[in-house]
C-alpha atoms as a printed R data frame, in Angstrom:
    type eleno elety resid chain resno       x       y       z
1   ATOM     1    CA   MET     A     1 -17.114  -0.627 -17.498
2   ATOM     2    CA   LYS     A     2 -18.746  -0.472 -13.910
3   ATOM     3    CA   GLU     A     3 -20.462  -3.588 -12.939
4   ATOM     4    CA   ARG     A     4 -23.598  -2.087 -11.702
5   ATOM     5    CA   PRO     A     5 -25.196   1.323 -11.734
6   ATOM     6    CA   MET     A     6 -24.857   3.581  -8.536
7   ATOM     7    CA   ALA     A     7 -27.938   3.150  -6.402
8   ATOM     8    CA   ALA     A     8 -30.204   6.222  -5.927
9   ATOM     9    CA   ASP     A     9 -29.287   6.338  -2.290
10  ATOM    10    CA   GLU     A    10 -25.496   6.112  -2.912
11  ATOM    11    CA   GLN     A    11 -23.158   8.920  -3.853
12  ATOM    12    CA   SER     A    12 -19.662   8.137  -5.386
13  ATOM    13    CA   LEU     A    13 -16.614   9.813  -4.046
14  ATOM    14    CA   ARG     A    14 -14.895  12.112  -6.447
15  ATOM    15    CA   VAL     A    15 -11.152  11.108  -6.353
16  ATOM    16    CA   ALA     A    16  -7.972  11.934  -8.203
17  ATOM    17    CA   VAL     A    17  -4.838  10.204  -8.813
18  ATOM    18    CA   LEU     A    18  -1.566  12.192  -8.453
19  ATOM    19    CA   GLY     A    19   1.351  10.230 -10.475
20  ATOM    20    CA   ALA     A    20   1.245   8.296 -13.491
21  ATOM    21    CA   GLY     A    21   3.869   5.651 -12.784
22  ATOM    22    CA   LEU     A    22   3.597   2.182 -12.328
23  ATOM    23    CA   ILE     A    23   1.724   2.404  -9.032
24  ATOM    24    CA   GLY     A    24  -0.604   5.301 -10.755
25  ATOM    25    CA   VAL     A    25  -1.442   3.118 -13.652
26  ATOM    26    CA   ASP     A    26  -2.668   0.270 -11.456
27  ATOM    27    CA   LEU     A    27  -4.441   2.616  -9.215
28  ATOM    28    CA   THR     A    28  -6.283   4.086 -12.196
29  ATOM    29    CA   ASP     A    29  -7.304   0.563 -13.260
30  ATOM    30    CA   LYS     A    30  -8.657  -0.332  -9.434
31  ATOM    31    CA   ILE     A    31 -10.506   2.858  -9.032
32  ATOM    32    CA   HIS     A    32 -12.027   2.286 -12.493
33  ATOM    33    CA   GLN     A    33 -13.601  -0.812 -11.212
34  ATOM    34    CA   SER     A    34 -14.846   0.569  -7.865
35  ATOM    35    CA   GLN     A    35 -18.504   0.968  -7.445
36  ATOM    36    CA   LYS     A    36 -17.831   3.784  -4.809
37  ATOM    37    CA   LEU     A    37 -15.126   5.869  -6.496
38  ATOM    38    CA   GLU     A    38 -15.573   8.176  -9.398
39  ATOM    39    CA   LEU     A    39 -12.065   9.070 -10.954
40  ATOM    40    CA   ALA     A    40 -12.280  12.558 -12.119
41  ATOM    41    CA   LEU     A    41  -8.582  13.059 -12.727
42  ATOM    42    CA   VAL     A    42  -5.115  11.429 -13.181
43  ATOM    43    CA   ALA     A    43  -2.441  13.847 -12.950
44  ATOM    44    CA   GLY     A    44   1.164  13.433 -14.118
45  ATOM    45    CA   ARG     A    45   4.068  15.454 -15.242
46  ATOM    46    CA   ASP     A    46   4.818  13.969 -18.693
47  ATOM    47    CA   ARG     A    47   2.010  14.161 -21.180
48  ATOM    48    CA   ASP     A    48   3.269  11.308 -23.118
49  ATOM    49    CA   SER     A    49   3.673   8.756 -20.181
50  ATOM    50    CA   LEU     A    50   2.004   5.432 -20.299
51  ATOM    51    CA   GLY     A    51  -0.107   6.089 -17.348
52  ATOM    52    CA   LEU     A    52  -1.906   9.128 -18.686
53  ATOM    53    CA   ARG     A    53  -2.386   7.266 -22.215
54  ATOM    54    CA   ARG     A    54  -4.011   4.328 -20.454
55  ATOM    55    CA   ALA     A    55  -6.061   6.627 -18.150
56  ATOM    56    CA   ALA     A    56  -7.296   8.437 -21.299
57  ATOM    57    CA   GLU     A    57  -8.091   5.120 -22.995
58  ATOM    58    CA   MET     A    58 -10.442   4.192 -20.215
59  ATOM    59    CA   GLY     A    59 -12.137   7.521 -20.552
60  ATOM    60    CA   HIS     A    60 -10.746   9.449 -17.629
61  ATOM    61    CA   SER     A    61  -9.643  13.124 -17.579
62  ATOM    62    CA   THR     A    62  -5.805  13.592 -17.706
63  ATOM    63    CA   THR     A    63  -3.174  16.341 -17.281
64  ATOM    64    CA   ALA     A    64   0.425  16.981 -17.182
65  ATOM    65    CA   GLY     A    65  -0.201  19.567 -14.625
66  ATOM    66    CA   GLY     A    66   0.780  17.717 -11.523
67  ATOM    67    CA   ILE     A    67  -0.324  19.132  -8.127
68  ATOM    68    CA   ARG     A    68  -1.324  22.465  -9.619
69  ATOM    69    CA   ALA     A    69  -3.880  20.913 -12.020
70  ATOM    70    CA   VAL     A    70  -5.258  18.942  -9.087
71  ATOM    71    CA   LEU     A    71  -5.845  22.089  -7.102
72  ATOM    72    CA   ASP     A    72  -7.411  23.786 -10.118
73  ATOM    73    CA   THR     A    73  -9.787  20.956 -10.973
74  ATOM    74    CA   GLY     A    74 -10.744  20.121  -7.212
75  ATOM    75    CA   PRO     A    75 -12.014  19.981  -4.668
76  ATOM    76    CA   PHE     A    76 -11.763  16.194  -4.369
77  ATOM    77    CA   ASP     A    77 -13.110  13.972  -1.672
78  ATOM    78    CA   VAL     A    78  -9.726  11.910  -1.860
79  ATOM    79    CA   VAL     A    79  -6.562  12.357  -3.669
80  ATOM    80    CA   PHE     A    80  -4.172   9.433  -3.968
81  ATOM    81    CA   ASP     A    81  -0.448  10.458  -3.839
82  ATOM    82    CA   ALA     A    82   1.574   7.935  -6.025
83  ATOM    83    CA   THR     A    83   4.540  10.328  -6.724
84  ATOM    84    CA   ASN     A    84   7.544  10.180  -4.493
85  ATOM    85    CA   ALA     A    85   8.402  10.759  -0.990
86  ATOM    86    CA   ASP     A    86  10.343  14.020  -1.645
87  ATOM    87    CA   SER     A    87   7.269  15.581  -3.196
88  ATOM    88    CA   HIS     A    88   4.570  14.612  -0.715
89  ATOM    89    CA   ALA     A    89   5.214  17.088   1.922
90  ATOM    90    CA   GLU     A    90   4.602  19.758  -0.576
91  ATOM    91    CA   HIS     A    91   1.530  17.843  -1.910
92  ATOM    92    CA   TRP     A    92  -0.004  17.649   1.533
93  ATOM    93    CA   ALA     A    93   0.724  21.464   2.264
94  ATOM    94    CA   ALA     A    94  -1.121  22.298  -0.844
95  ATOM    95    CA   LEU     A    95  -4.151  19.950  -0.587
96  ATOM    96    CA   ARG     A    96  -4.645  20.485   3.346
97  ATOM    97    CA   PRO     A    97  -6.706  23.598   2.960
98  ATOM    98    CA   THR     A    98  -8.997  21.976   0.578
99  ATOM    99    CA   GLY     A    99 -10.620  19.542   3.051
100 ATOM   100    CA   THR     A   100  -9.567  16.540   0.923
101 ATOM   101    CA   THR     A   101  -8.501  13.146   2.231
102 ATOM   102    CA   LEU     A   102  -4.959  12.398   1.053
103 ATOM   103    CA   ILE     A   103  -3.819   8.761   0.794
104 ATOM   104    CA   ASP     A   104   0.101   8.701   0.808
105 ATOM   105    CA   LEU     A   105   1.284   5.563  -1.108
106 ATOM   106    CA   THR     A   106   4.889   7.075  -0.958
107 ATOM   107    CA   PRO     A   107   7.260   6.022   1.917
108 ATOM   108    CA   THR     A   108   7.052   9.224   4.058
109 ATOM   109    CA   GLU     A   109   6.731   9.208   7.790
110 ATOM   110    CA   LEU     A   110   3.974  11.933   7.499
111 ATOM   111    CA   GLY     A   111   0.210  11.378   8.257
112 ATOM   112    CA   THR     A   112  -1.617   8.547  10.238
113 ATOM   113    CA   VAL     A   113  -0.157   5.174   9.752
114 ATOM   114    CA   ILE     A   114  -2.920   2.796   8.662
115 ATOM   115    CA   VAL     A   115  -2.645  -0.954   7.768
116 ATOM   116    CA   PRO     A   116  -5.857  -2.502   6.640
117 ATOM   117    CA   GLY     A   117  -6.759  -5.442   8.961
118 ATOM   118    CA   VAL     A   118  -4.811  -4.024  11.962
119 ATOM   119    CA   ASN     A   119  -6.030  -0.361  12.501
120 ATOM   120    CA   SER     A   120  -8.277   0.349   9.331
121 ATOM   121    CA   HIS     A   121 -11.043   1.529  11.691
122 ATOM   122    CA   ARG     A   122  -9.037   4.616  12.459
123 ATOM   123    CA   SER     A   123  -8.846   5.620   8.952
124 ATOM   124    CA   ALA     A   124 -12.055   7.551   8.417
125 ATOM   125    CA   ALA     A   125 -11.047   9.815  11.407
126 ATOM   126    CA   HIS     A   126  -8.050  11.155   9.826
127 ATOM   127    CA   ARG     A   127  -7.508  13.333   6.362
128 ATOM   128    CA   HIS     A   128  -3.779  12.377   5.996
129 ATOM   129    CA   VAL     A   129  -3.463   8.544   5.799
130 ATOM   130    CA   ASN     A   130  -0.006   7.022   5.459
131 ATOM   131    CA   LEU     A   131   0.457   3.456   3.936
132 ATOM   132    CA   VAL     A   132   3.836   2.984   4.822
133 ATOM   133    CA   SER     A   133   5.256   0.904   1.927
134 ATOM   134    CA   CYS     A   134   4.300  -2.348   0.115
135 ATOM   135    CA   GLY     A   135   6.589  -4.345   2.370
136 ATOM   136    CA   GLY     A   136   5.089  -2.570   5.533
137 ATOM   137    CA   GLN     A   137   1.581  -3.633   4.112
138 ATOM   138    CA   ALA     A   138   2.655  -7.111   3.800
139 ATOM   139    CA   ALA     A   139   4.663  -7.612   6.893
140 ATOM   140    CA   ILE     A   140   2.825  -5.667   9.421
141 ATOM   141    CA   PRO     A   141  -0.445  -7.677   9.839
142 ATOM   142    CA   ILE     A   142   1.759 -10.954  10.553
143 ATOM   143    CA   LEU     A   143   4.229  -9.045  12.760
144 ATOM   144    CA   TYR     A   144   1.328  -7.380  14.806
145 ATOM   145    CA   ALA     A   145  -0.259 -10.842  15.180
146 ATOM   146    CA   ILE     A   146   2.895 -12.379  16.537
147 ATOM   147    CA   SER     A   147   3.261  -9.507  18.938
148 ATOM   148    CA   GLU     A   148  -0.155 -10.014  20.532
149 ATOM   149    CA   HIS     A   149   1.274 -13.296  21.890
150 ATOM   150    CA   CYS     A   150   4.951 -12.318  22.863
151 ATOM   151    CA   THR     A   151   7.278  -9.447  23.441
152 ATOM   152    CA   PRO     A   152   9.759  -9.411  20.438
153 ATOM   153    CA   THR     A   153  13.310  -8.320  21.352
154 ATOM   154    CA   TYR     A   154  14.341  -8.285  17.655
155 ATOM   155    CA   ILE     A   155  12.708  -8.170  14.331
156 ATOM   156    CA   GLU     A   156  14.251  -8.571  10.846
157 ATOM   157    CA   VAL     A   157  12.409  -8.129   7.624
158 ATOM   158    CA   VAL     A   158  13.587  -8.847   4.197
159 ATOM   159    CA   SER     A   159  11.729  -8.000   1.191
160 ATOM   160    CA   THR     A   160  12.319  -9.130  -2.171
161 ATOM   161    CA   GLY     A   161  10.530  -7.997  -5.397
162 ATOM   162    CA   ALA     A   162  11.052  -8.068  -9.226
163 ATOM   163    CA   SER     A   163  13.087  -5.397 -10.435
164 ATOM   164    CA   ALA     A   164  10.544  -4.771 -13.189
165 ATOM   165    CA   SER     A   165   7.836  -4.115 -10.700
166 ATOM   166    CA   ALA     A   166  10.004  -1.219  -9.284
167 ATOM   167    CA   GLY     A   167   9.622   2.258 -10.939
168 ATOM   168    CA   ARG     A   168  12.024   5.184 -10.843
169 ATOM   169    CA   ALA     A   169  10.231   6.905  -7.713
170 ATOM   170    CA   THR     A   170  10.407   3.368  -5.754
171 ATOM   171    CA   ARG     A   171  14.253   3.206  -6.555
172 ATOM   172    CA   LEU     A   172  14.935   6.707  -5.559
173 ATOM   173    CA   ASN     A   173  13.089   6.268  -2.432
174 ATOM   174    CA   LEU     A   174  14.556   3.161  -1.160
175 ATOM   175    CA   ASP     A   175  16.303   4.897   1.771
176 ATOM   176    CA   GLN     A   176  12.723   6.452   2.827
177 ATOM   177    CA   TYR     A   177  11.216   3.015   2.356
178 ATOM   178    CA   ILE     A   178  13.426   1.439   4.715
179 ATOM   179    CA   ALA     A   179  13.188   4.131   7.359
180 ATOM   180    CA   THR     A   180   9.477   4.406   7.195
181 ATOM   181    CA   THR     A   181   8.912   0.603   7.171
182 ATOM   182    CA   SER     A   182  11.114   0.308  10.159
183 ATOM   183    CA   ALA     A   183   9.458   3.029  12.135
184 ATOM   184    CA   ALA     A   184   6.160   1.534  11.391
185 ATOM   185    CA   ILE     A   185   6.990  -2.026  12.586
186 ATOM   186    CA   ARG     A   186   8.476  -0.321  15.775
187 ATOM   187    CA   THR     A   187   5.057   1.264  16.452
188 ATOM   188    CA   PHE     A   188   2.925  -1.751  15.727
189 ATOM   189    CA   THR     A   189   4.931  -4.327  17.534
190 ATOM   190    CA   GLY     A   190   6.490  -2.120  20.427
191 ATOM   191    CA   THR     A   191   9.909  -3.590  19.295
192 ATOM   192    CA   ARG     A   192  12.927  -1.064  19.231
193 ATOM   193    CA   ASP     A   193  15.375  -3.321  17.453
194 ATOM   194    CA   VAL     A   194  14.134  -3.551  13.965
195 ATOM   195    CA   LYS     A   195  16.034  -4.339  10.774
196 ATOM   196    CA   VAL     A   196  14.412  -3.947   7.199
197 ATOM   197    CA   MET     A   197  16.262  -4.913   4.039
198 ATOM   198    CA   VAL     A   198  15.324  -4.675   0.339
199 ATOM   199    CA   ASN     A   199  16.323  -6.822  -2.518
200 ATOM   200    CA   LEU     A   200  15.398  -6.104  -6.161
201 ATOM   201    CA   SER     A   201  15.777  -9.067  -8.347
202 ATOM   202    CA   PRO     A   202  16.525  -9.019 -12.065
203 ATOM   203    CA   ALA     A   203  15.863 -12.817 -12.286
204 ATOM   204    CA   ARG     A   204  13.974 -14.176 -15.234
205 ATOM   205    CA   PRO     A   205  11.283 -15.370 -14.952
206 ATOM   206    CA   ALA     A   206  10.454 -12.402 -12.480
207 ATOM   207    CA   PRO     A   207   9.882 -13.718  -9.092
208 ATOM   208    CA   PRO     A   208   6.840 -12.901  -6.884
209 ATOM   209    CA   PHE     A   209   6.975 -10.392  -4.159
210 ATOM   210    CA   ARG     A   210   8.243 -12.001  -1.003
211 ATOM   211    CA   VAL     A   211   8.650 -10.796   2.549
212 ATOM   212    CA   ALA     A   212  10.630 -13.019   4.867
213 ATOM   213    CA   MET     A   213  10.360 -12.110   8.642
214 ATOM   214    CA   THR     A   214  12.426 -13.349  11.596
215 ATOM   215    CA   VAL     A   215  11.111 -12.493  15.261
216 ATOM   216    CA   LEU     A   216  13.258 -13.191  18.224
217 ATOM   217    CA   ALA     A   217  11.462 -13.285  21.669
218 ATOM   218    CA   GLY     A   218  11.236 -14.758  25.040
219 ATOM   219    CA   SER     A   219   8.571 -17.256  26.113
220 ATOM   220    CA   PHE     A   220   5.547 -17.887  23.992
221 ATOM   221    CA   ARG     A   221   3.052 -20.618  22.820
222 ATOM   222    CA   ALA     A   222   3.129 -21.809  19.414
223 ATOM   223    CA   ALA     A   223  -0.600 -22.656  18.805
224 ATOM   224    CA   PRO     A   224  -2.018 -19.047  19.511
225 ATOM   225    CA   ILE     A   225   0.634 -17.520  17.240
226 ATOM   226    CA   ARG     A   226  -0.215 -19.781  14.388
227 ATOM   227    CA   THR     A   227  -3.852 -19.176  14.926
228 ATOM   228    CA   SER     A   228  -3.408 -15.451  14.900
229 ATOM   229    CA   ILE     A   229  -1.131 -15.571  11.757
230 ATOM   230    CA   ALA     A   230  -3.657 -17.583   9.986
231 ATOM   231    CA   ALA     A   231  -6.431 -15.008  10.932
232 ATOM   232    CA   ALA     A   232  -4.135 -12.149   9.812
233 ATOM   233    CA   ALA     A   233  -3.706 -13.689   6.460
234 ATOM   234    CA   GLN     A   234  -7.192 -14.329   5.888
235 ATOM   235    CA   ALA     A   235  -7.937 -10.569   6.695
236 ATOM   236    CA   VAL     A   236  -5.427  -9.352   4.207
237 ATOM   237    CA   ARG     A   237  -6.749 -11.906   1.649
238 ATOM   238    CA   ALA     A   238 -10.171 -10.053   1.828
239 ATOM   239    CA   TYR     A   239  -8.701  -7.258  -0.297
240 ATOM   240    CA   THR     A   240  -5.531  -8.823  -1.817
241 ATOM   241    CA   PRO     A   241  -6.372 -12.217  -2.703
242 ATOM   242    CA   GLY     A   242  -3.008 -13.156  -3.883
243 ATOM   243    CA   PHE     A   243  -1.554 -12.987  -0.421
244 ATOM   244    CA   LYS     A   244  -0.445 -16.155   1.231
245 ATOM   245    CA   VAL     A   245   1.744 -17.242   4.049
246 ATOM   246    CA   THR     A   246   4.242 -19.653   2.283
247 ATOM   247    CA   SER     A   247   6.321 -20.852   5.229
248 ATOM   248    CA   LEU     A   248   6.164 -20.597   9.007
249 ATOM   249    CA   ALA     A   249   8.377 -22.052  11.697
250 ATOM   250    CA   VAL     A   250   7.519 -21.613  15.360
251 ATOM   251    CA   ASP     A   251  10.466 -22.610  17.417
252 ATOM   252    CA   PRO     A   252  11.627 -21.770  20.973
253 ATOM   253    CA   GLY     A   253  12.639 -18.240  21.138
254 ATOM   254    CA   ARG     A   254  12.368 -17.718  17.365
255 ATOM   255    CA   ILE     A   255   9.511 -17.249  14.887
256 ATOM   256    CA   SER     A   256  10.133 -17.331  11.087
257 ATOM   257    CA   ALA     A   257   7.620 -16.598   8.664
258 ATOM   258    CA   ALA     A   258   7.250 -15.614   4.876
259 ATOM   259    CA   VAL     A   259   4.571 -14.386   2.649
260 ATOM   260    CA   GLU     A   260   4.224 -13.918  -0.921
261 ATOM   261    CA   VAL     A   261   1.794 -11.514  -2.793
262 ATOM   262    CA   THR     A   262   0.759 -12.388  -6.380
263 ATOM   263    CA   ALA     A   263  -0.981  -9.883  -8.489
264 ATOM   264    CA   CYS     A   264  -4.289 -10.993  -9.387
265 ATOM   265    CA   GLY     A   265  -6.454  -9.675 -12.131
266 ATOM   266    CA   GLY     A   266  -6.247  -6.116 -13.716
267 ATOM   267    CA   ARG     A   267  -3.273  -5.284 -15.890
268 ATOM   268    CA   LEU     A   268  -0.533  -6.130 -13.322
269 ATOM   269    CA   PRO     A   269   1.701  -9.027 -14.082
270 ATOM   270    CA   PRO     A   270   1.741 -11.696 -11.431
271 ATOM   271    CA   HIS     A   271   5.044 -10.874 -10.099
272 ATOM   272    CA   ALA     A   272   3.746  -7.224  -9.350
273 ATOM   273    CA   GLY     A   273   2.367  -8.124  -5.991
274 ATOM   274    CA   SER     A   274   4.181  -5.269  -4.224
275 ATOM   275    CA   VAL     A   275   2.029  -2.753  -6.282
276 ATOM   276    CA   ASP     A   276  -1.116  -4.708  -5.880
277 ATOM   277    CA   ILE     A   277  -1.187  -4.923  -2.301
278 ATOM   278    CA   ILE     A   278  -0.458  -1.174  -1.364
279 ATOM   279    CA   ASN     A   279  -2.850  -0.098  -4.025
280 ATOM   280    CA   ALA     A   280  -5.647  -2.421  -2.797
281 ATOM   281    CA   ALA     A   281  -5.186  -1.020   0.640
282 ATOM   282    CA   ALA     A   282  -5.373   2.297  -0.603
283 ATOM   283    CA   VAL     A   283  -8.761   1.850  -2.550
284 ATOM   284    CA   LEU     A   284 -10.233  -0.073   0.353
285 ATOM   285    CA   LEU     A   285  -9.433   2.892   2.842
286 ATOM   286    CA   ALA     A   286 -10.834   5.525   0.191
287 ATOM   287    CA   GLU     A   287 -14.029   3.551  -0.006
288 ATOM   288    CA   GLN     A   288 -14.369   3.319   3.527
289 ATOM   289    CA   SER     A   289 -13.897   6.987   3.906
290 ATOM   290    CA   ARG     A   290 -17.311   7.951   2.677
């Protein structure tokens, strides 16, 4: 249920979710709670999928017709692509003539890269928005804050997530995840030498989503870096409350930081912070596109 009725001078944005996997399920739940978005369609490919069943239980229209059904049911103000990187170019080609804003939650290098808290002010001017990856959304605000006070010569990012929170599309797109996240880090920090690694842990109990970062740089002052990292973390928590910096060491020539994201509220288990942070960013940008 919506928490309050839409005011007379407000107009909700008509949106669709393309993809009914783990990401699509949580997107549906988050949009359902939004006061600015009206979820008109959830489109998957398997009519018996859990995502489509849950969306139907919440009263939303569903279809197993994929992108074709989105085109037939549109136009939409915003479409969220929660499918896979290999299909995204086709989806953008199909949706571009309709005038919709497409928010890409797959790890492609297409569209304008947006990370809330860093450059979200640019999102409203673009109709094709790229959210990099869950690891990119967690790491880039911290790395950007560091790069404002020094010139990194090397950046290493290691993301560790619970195996249970990585669906089939995520597993198939791991190579694209690494390439896209690396490219985005280079863009936001100006650092050429970037290494990104991903671990999927089968441990029980499932571990929280964690991103460890190592930055090598020349001279810098520790205090401004610590202050900027604290401000960046606070900005992320405004839309992802479970985000926190768990460790920070600022030593001569080397900065080491780690963040964890715990999923808060909704249907997600606490360990699914990777899903929570990218979906929260997607809904925030959609709401700001009005």
